[in-house]
C-alpha atoms as one frame of an Amber mdcrd trajectory, in Angstrom:
protein
-177.560  61.374 125.861-177.581  61.623 122.279-176.804  58.521 120.130-172.919
  59.554 119.236-172.336  60.157 122.464-173.771  56.636 123.223-171.899  54.726
 120.495-168.698  56.930 121.351-168.819  55.607 125.444-169.703  51.755 124.024
-167.121  51.859 121.743-164.587  53.395 124.442-166.257  50.593 127.303-166.046
  48.018 125.253-163.415  47.657 122.258-166.103  47.861 119.375-165.286  49.285
 116.080-167.123  52.463 114.681-169.127  49.960 112.484-169.450  47.725 115.530
-171.030  50.356 117.802-173.261  52.064 115.182-174.887  48.818 114.642-174.983
  48.387 118.610-177.142  51.505 119.043-178.577  50.185 115.990-179.806  47.259
 117.707-180.556  49.265 121.102-182.961  52.635 119.646-185.249  49.592 117.942
-185.668  46.569 120.613-184.651  47.968 123.995-187.704  48.389 126.256-187.174
  48.626 130.118-186.598  45.093 131.689-184.827  42.284 130.503-187.683  40.737
 128.439-185.773  41.919 124.888-182.243  40.593 126.762-181.977  37.490 125.074
-183.391  39.231 121.243-181.050  41.883 122.045-177.635  39.823 122.522-178.731
  37.533 119.436-179.128  40.498 117.592-175.713  41.785 118.891-173.955  37.942
 118.265-175.701  38.006 115.081-174.643  42.096 113.584-171.759  42.211 115.187
-170.076  38.824 114.713-169.194  38.670 118.608-169.320  35.736 121.184-172.307
  35.822 123.338-169.692  36.526 126.584-168.662  39.684 124.329-172.885  40.463
 123.470-173.640  39.931 127.404-171.253  42.642 128.231-172.153  45.019 125.108
-175.861  44.867 126.722-175.042  45.608 130.409-172.632  47.794 128.635-175.321
  50.133 126.336-178.077  49.093 129.365-175.963  50.621 131.454-175.388  53.879
 129.175-179.170  53.878 129.047-180.039  54.026 132.469-177.289  56.875 132.993
-178.619  59.097 130.087-182.232  58.506 131.639-181.526  59.113 134.951-179.503
  63.026 133.764-182.614  63.955 132.079-184.487  63.571 134.420-182.085  65.011
 137.071-182.075  67.800 134.656-185.784  67.657 134.681-185.926  68.100 138.280
-183.471  71.272 138.709-185.269  72.950 136.182-188.646  73.832 138.711
């Protein structure tokens, strides 16, 4: 999943504006690591940069993580089936 697809899907599933979707993508690209170590930091960044409350930030985080996981799994499946 490329950035444009991620942003489009995030906007579709969360109701963000294009500008907020781009900002959220930037946050995930610059801070996301596997696991929950950065969850609080990412949520704080979403609240501050997107101007949403913490509940909405949690939803955006959950959707974003789900999209990222789906994209990673999709790439792994493609690599496995190429062999």
